[in-house]
N, C-alpha and C positions, 0 to 999 in steps of 0.2 A: 765270736767267732761267726766267721761269715759260711751261711749253707750254702750248699752248692744252690745253681739256678733252678735246677729240675726237683732236688729234693725241697727246696723253698716253695715251687709251685705246688707240688703235690701234698705238702702238708698243708698249704692254705684250702686246697680242695678238700683234703679229708676234714678238716675243720669245719667246712662248710657242708659235709654229709655226704659227698660223692663217691660211691662205694668203687667206681671205676679207679679213683686214686689209690684207694687201698689197694686194688690188686695192683697196681703199678709198683707201690711201696714193697709188696710183697715180692713182685718179679724182680725188684733191684737187690733187695737187702733179706730176703727169703732163706737162700741157701747159706748164708751168711750165719744168721740167726739159727739155723738147724743144725749146721756144723759145728758151732760152739757147744749148744745145748747136747747134742750128741756126745762129743767127747766128755761131759760132764756128768750127764747120766744116763748114757745108752741110747739107740736110736728109739726105741720104743716109746720112752717118758718125753724124750725131745721133740716126737710130733705134737703131743699133748703141751707142751713149753710153748713151741713156735705157734701153736693156736693161741693160747693165752697172751702172747705177746702182742700179735698183732689185733685181737679184740680188744685187749686194753688200750692199744693206738686208737682204734675206731672208738671206744666208749670213753677216753678221757686224751684227747688229742692235745689238750692245753697241757699236759704233764710234762710233754717234750717242750723243752726251753732251748730255742735255738740259738740263742747269745752264751749258752754253757757248753755245749756239745752238738756235733753233727748227729744228725739224723740216725746214721749206722751205729754211731758209739752208743747213743740211749737205746736203739733196739738190742743190741748185743749187752749192754749192762742190765735191761730189764731181763734178757735170757739167761744172764748169769745167775741173778737174785733169783728166779725162779726155779732154774735147776739145781742150783745148791740149798732151796728153802726147805726141802725135804730131809727132815733126819735119818729117814729110815732109809734114803738112799746110800748106796756103797760105791766108791770109785774102785774099792780093792776087793779083790778075794781074801782078805785078810783081816775081815769082821768089820763090823760098823764104827768101832772106835778109829782105826787108820783110816777109814772112808772120811768119817766125821773131820778128823782132823786135817786130811788134803782138801777136802771142801772149805773148810775155815780158812785155811791158808789162801786157796785161791780166790776167795771173797775179798782177800786184802788186796789183790792185783789190781793194776789199771785195767778198764776194760780191754785197751788193745793188747797189753801182754797175756792178760787172761786168755783172748781169743786166740793168740798165735800160739800158746803153749798148747792151749786144746785141742786145735786142730792140728798142729805138727806133731807133739811128743804122744798125746792121747789117742787123736784121730788116724795118726799115720800119714796126713797129707805131707807133701813137699812142701819146701816154702813156695814154690812158685805156683802151687795149686793153693796154698792158702792166701797167697798175695792176689790171686784171681777172686778169690770169695771174699776179701776183705778191701779191695779195690785200693790196693796199697802196692809197692815193688816189693819185690824178693828180698831186699836188702832190710828193709824196715821191717818185715815179717822176721828175719834172722835176728835183726837188733832187740825186736821184742821179746823173741824167745829167749835170748840171753839177757835181758833185764828180768824177765819174770822168772826164768829158774833161777837166777842170783837172788831175788827177793825171797822166793820159794825156800833156796837153801839157808839163806839168812835167818829165815823165821825156824827151820828146825834145829839151826845151830842154839838158836834162844830157847826153844821149847827144852831142846837137849840139856843145856845148862841149868833150865829151871827145874829139871826132874832131879840133876845132881845134888840141889841144896838140900 
């Protein structure tokens, strides 16, 4: 994967210890990271998740592999992992079991699909608003939402049929 020029320069500066570069990375990607985390674990915990994601990038910039993913995808995957790692977090008023089940299903989605579903379905953003945060087209967001929801529905069907055995 080719990293866009701006992100490529920023990540090299972060690796060199340039704090201003980290601030620029945050300015470019912070709202998307917070939006995804907020959709998964609520705004209060999302603040901590967002901080943790950027502190981790600062402390371990080599964990990002530009040949495997974009910087935004990396940061969103980190946010998703951190937002869903606390078993006490429930995304539902129906109890921790349902919340844990939903979170585990979200963990199986591709980062872009999880981000799109979280921002639009959970967070209430329009596809256009989510597209601005994710830096892609509204059509891409809509496609990712559809893909993510289909994957979640299939996981629910599989889980339901396993319970019937």
